[in-house]
N, C-alpha and C positions, 0 to 999 in steps of 0.2 A: 504494500500500500504506500502511496506517495506521502512524504512528510509535508504536511500543510502548515507547520508551525510558523513559517515566514509569512503566511497569509492571514494569520490570526493574532490579534492583540487582546489578551485576556484582561488588561487593565482599563480598557476604554468602556465607559458606560454608554447606554443607548442614548440617542439624540433626543428622545422624548417618549411619550406614550402612544403616539400616533404617527402616521406617515408624514414625514417632514414637508413634502411638497403639497400633499392634500391639505394639510393644516394651513399652509401659506395661501392656498387658492380657495379655501372654503369647501373643498370637495369631500368625498367619503371613500371608504375602502371596504374590501371584503375581509382579507386576512393581512397580517403584518409580518414582515421579514426584517431581520437585523443583520447588518453587515458585520462580519466577525473581525474585520480589520479596523474600521473607524467608528462603528456604532450607529451608523446611519439607519434610521427606520424608514422603510419604504413599503408600499403596498404590493401585494402579490399579483401574479399574472391574471388572476380572475377578476381583479379590480380594473376600473376604467383607466387609471393612470399607469399601471404597471411600473411603478417607480423603483421597486427593488431591482428589476432587470435593467432599467435605464441607468441606475446608479452603477451597476456592474459595467455596463458598456461605456460609461463616461470615465470611470476610475480604474477599471481593471481589477477591482477588489472582487475576487472570484468566489469567496466563501460567504454564504448567508446562512443564518440560523432562523428557525421559526421564532416568532415573538408572540406566539399564542400560548395562553396558560395550559400547562400540562404537556406541551410539546417540546422536545429537546433535540430534534433532528437538524442536521446541517445539509446544505446543498452546495455542490461545486458547479458553478456556471461553466467553467472551462471544460470539464469532462461531461457535463450534463447528467450528473449522477449524484446519488447520496454520498455524503462524506462523514467522517468522524471528526469530532473536535472536543476540546476541553470545556469546562465550565467557564462561562464568561462573567464579566463584572455585573453585579446586580443593577437593576432588576432583570430577571430572565424573561419576563413577559410583560405585556400591557396589563393594567389592573383587571382582575377578574370581573369587576363591576362594569367594565367597558364593553359595550355591545358589539356583536359581530353579526352583520356588518356594522360599522360605526363611523363616527360617533352618531348615536341614535338621533340626535336633533338635526343631523344633516342628511340622513338616509331617506330618500324619497319613498313613498308608499309603493310605487311600482318599480322598485329597484331590480327585481328579478327580470322584468320585461326589458328594462334598460340594458342590463348586462347581456341578455339574449340577443338583443338588436345589435349591440356592440360587437358580439362574436359572429354576427351574421346568421343567426339561427332563424 
């Protein structure tokens, strides 16, 4: 297995409790991902913004970790596969009280139809 330690910084806390770019634009997300190198929180590829993937493409930071409560898996964008990684600086997830999708006050009632249309379904 490839040594990924040079792509992970266990001392860096997450950038916040929500997707950084969605927070800036007032948008919403489905699930959250955390960059294991710099702590950037971005939304998953099921979200409208796909900001976690965009962060990887812009920075080359290839290892992301789920930022969902109860999930501890890593993803390697370079190999397009699961990866292993150490415990990161806390917190390890967004608050359990934070809705999925979220944040609740910005999620439209027809969010599932919006996502389906976005995916071309």
